[in-house]
C-alpha positions in Angstrom: -15.8 27.8 -65.4 -17.9 24.8 -63.6 -16.5 22.0 -61.7 -17.5 18.6 -62.9 -18.5 16.1 -60.4 -15.8 13.5 -60.6 -16.8 10.3 -58.2 -13.6 9.2 -58.4 -12.0 12.2 -56.4 -14.9 12.0 -54.0 -14.1 10.5 -50.8 -15.6 7.6 -49.9 -19.5 7.3 -47.8 -18.7 6.5 -44.4 -20.0 3.1 -43.7 -23.8 2.8 -41.7 -22.7 2.3 -38.3 -24.1 -0.1 -36.0 -26.4 1.0 -33.2 -25.3 1.0 -29.8 -25.9 -1.8 -28.0 -28.1 -1.1 -24.7 -25.8 -0.8 -21.5 -27.8 -2.2 -18.3 -27.0 -0.3 -15.3 -26.2 -1.9 -12.1 -29.5 -0.6 -10.4 -31.5 -2.2 -13.5 -29.8 -5.5 -13.3 -30.6 -5.6 -9.3 -34.1 -4.7 -10.2 -34.8 -7.2 -12.8 -33.2 -10.1 -11.1 -35.2 -9.1 -7.9 -31.7 -8.3 -5.7 -30.0 -5.6 -4.2 -27.3 -3.6 -6.0 -24.8 -4.8 -3.0 -25.6 -8.3 -4.0 -24.9 -8.0 -7.6 -21.7 -6.3 -6.7 -20.7 -9.1 -4.5 -21.5 -11.5 -7.2 -19.3 -9.9 -9.7 -16.5 -8.5 -7.5 -16.1 -11.2 -4.8 -17.7 -14.6 -6.0 -17.3 -13.9 -9.7 -20.4 -15.2 -10.3 -21.4 -12.4 -13.1 -19.6 -11.1 -16.2 -17.3 -8.4 -15.7 -19.3 -5.0 -16.2 -18.3 -2.2 -18.4 -16.3 0.4 -16.5 -15.9 4.1 -17.0 -14.0 6.5 -14.5 -13.1 3.5 -12.1 -16.9 3.4 -11.5 -19.3 0.9 -12.6 -21.4 1.8 -16.1 -23.5 -1.5 -16.6 -23.5 -4.5 -18.8 -23.9 -5.1 -22.2 -27.6 -6.3 -22.6 -26.3 -9.4 -25.1 -23.8 -10.2 -22.1 -25.9 -10.1 -19.5 -28.9 -12.0 -21.5 -26.5 -14.6 -22.4 -25.2 -15.1 -19.2 -28.7 -15.6 -17.4 -29.2 -18.4 -20.5 -25.9 -20.0 -19.6 -26.8 -19.8 -15.8 -30.5 -21.4 -16.7 -28.9 -24.2 -18.2 -26.6 -24.9 -15.7 -29.6 -24.8 -13.2 -27.9 -21.7 -11.2 -31.2 -19.5 -11.5 -34.4 -20.3 -10.4 -37.4 -18.2 -10.8 
């Protein structure tokens, strides 16, 4: 006796997942902005200039690429960033 393939009894296939967004580390942010990691830390901890980073185990993991890019664009529009 063989079993028939019955689509009604099959579990739905999982939806395709989005690729994970790149996380930019503190060191990479400092390098891109030509600043020290200490300055970047001060900007988000004390001065609130930067968006809040992603934390894991009470340590900074980094920033989502899209959040960092949007923050830079917004800062440029406010004339807060110069090159």
